[in-house]
C-alpha positions in Angstrom: 9.7 -21.0 10.0 6.9 -23.6 9.9 4.4 -20.8 9.5 5.5 -19.5 5.7 2.9 -20.6 4.1 5.3 -20.3 0.8 8.6 -22.3 2.8 10.6 -19.4 2.0 12.8 -19.3 5.3 15.0 -21.7 6.9 17.1 -21.4 10.0 20.8 -21.3 10.2 22.6 -21.0 13.2 19.7 -20.3 15.4 18.7 -17.1 13.1 15.9 -17.3 10.5 17.3 -16.7 6.9 15.3 -15.6 3.5 16.7 -19.4 1.5 14.3 -19.2 -1.0 13.5 -15.0 -1.9 11.9 -16.1 -5.6 9.2 -18.0 -3.0 8.2 -15.2 -0.9 5.6 -13.5 -1.5 6.2 -10.0 0.9 3.5 -10.6 2.5 5.2 -9.5 5.7 3.5 -12.7 7.9 6.6 -13.9 8.9 7.7 -10.5 10.7 4.2 -10.4 12.1 4.4 -13.6 14.2 7.5 -14.2 15.2 7.7 -14.9 18.7 11.5 -13.3 19.2 11.2 -10.8 16.9 14.5 -12.0 15.2 12.6 -11.3 11.8 13.5 -7.8 9.8 11.4 -7.8 6.4 12.5 -4.9 4.2 14.3 -2.9 6.7 11.2 -3.0 8.9 11.7 -4.3 12.5 9.1 -6.1 14.6 10.5 -3.5 17.4 9.4 -0.9 15.5 5.9 -1.8 14.5 3.1 -0.4 16.4 1.8 -3.0 19.3 -1.8 -3.7 19.5 -1.3 -4.6 23.5 -3.0 -1.6 25.3 -4.3 -0.1 21.8 -7.8 1.3 22.0 -9.5 -0.5 19.0 -13.0 1.5 17.5 -16.3 0.2 18.9 -18.3 -2.9 16.2 -20.8 0.3 15.5 -17.6 2.7 14.5 -16.3 0.7 11.9 -19.9 -0.1 10.6 -20.4 3.4 10.5 -17.1 4.2 9.1 -17.7 1.6 6.2 -20.7 2.6 4.9 -20.1 6.1 4.9 -19.3 7.8 1.3 -16.0 8.3 1.8 -15.0 10.3 -1.4 -13.9 13.9 -1.2 -14.4 16.2 -3.7 -14.0 19.5 -2.3 -10.2 20.0 -2.3 -8.2 22.3 -0.6 -6.4 25.1 -3.3 -3.0 24.2 -1.8 -0.8 21.4 -1.7 -0.4 19.3 1.4 2.2 19.8 3.7 5.5 17.5 2.2 6.2 15.7 5.7 2.6 15.0 6.0 2.4 13.4 2.6 5.8 11.2 3.3 4.1 10.1 6.9 1.1 9.0 5.2 2.6 7.6 2.2 5.0 6.0 5.1 1.9 4.7 6.4 0.9 2.7 3.3 3.5 0.3 4.4 1.0 -1.5 6.6 -2.4 -1.2 4.6 -3.7 -4.6 5.2 -4.8 -6.3 1.9 -6.9 -8.9 3.1 -4.0 -12.0 1.4 -1.0 -12.3 1.7 0.4 -11.3 -1.5 1.2 -6.8 -0.7 2.9 -6.3 -4.0 0.7 -3.0 -4.2 1.2 0.2 -5.9 0.1 3.5 -4.8 0.2 6.7 -7.1 0.8 10.1 -5.0 0.4 13.6 -7.0 2.5 15.1 -4.4 1.4 18.9 -5.9 -2.4 20.4 -7.1 -0.4 21.2 -10.0 0.6 17.3 -10.9 -2.9 16.5 -10.1 -4.4 18.8 -12.5 -2.4 17.9 -15.4 -3.4 14.1 -14.4 -7.1 15.3 -14.3 -6.7 16.8 -17.9 -4.5 13.8 -19.6 -7.5 11.6 -18.3 -10.4 13.5 -19.4 -8.8 13.8 -22.6 -7.9 10.1 -23.2 -11.5 9.3 -22.0 -13.0 11.8 -24.3 -10.9 10.9 -27.3 -11.8 7.2 -26.9 -15.6 8.0 -26.4 -15.5 9.8 -29.3 -13.8 7.3 -31.2 -10.8 9.2 -32.1 -8.4 7.0 -30.1 -8.5 3.2 -29.9 -7.5 1.1 -26.4 -5.0 -0.8 -27.5 -2.3 0.3 -25.5 -2.3 2.4 -22.1 -2.2 5.9 -22.3 1.2 7.1 -20.8 -0.5 8.3 -17.5 -2.0 4.2 -17.2 1.6 3.0 -18.1 4.6 1.9 -15.1 6.9 4.9 -14.6 
């Protein structure tokens, strides 16, 4: 309970409880540091987490090379990504490090090649119209608004 920087948790009957949800930043620090695994967070349990004990970590050089590598991929396969693989990737995004305690992240997924092509077409059209002065950027384009 002492580890919560926002003082959102409280012990009741020997069990941690979210006493002040409006204070919670959803950083999941409580889940990570609870020594007994008594904290669950949005359905995530400590027991379901991957343990770092015995985990083979990459060398400094491997991490440095990865960080220096251009990671932009522009040669996409013509077929859609397998739905099971896509689901697994999207599920893993819940563990993405943010470098801070705030975890309010939004990811946009285009599950099919056709949906990505449609987004690309609409996006380029808006950029071209903005460049040509036929539209002004007073409000976000359709694909930039929350869904």
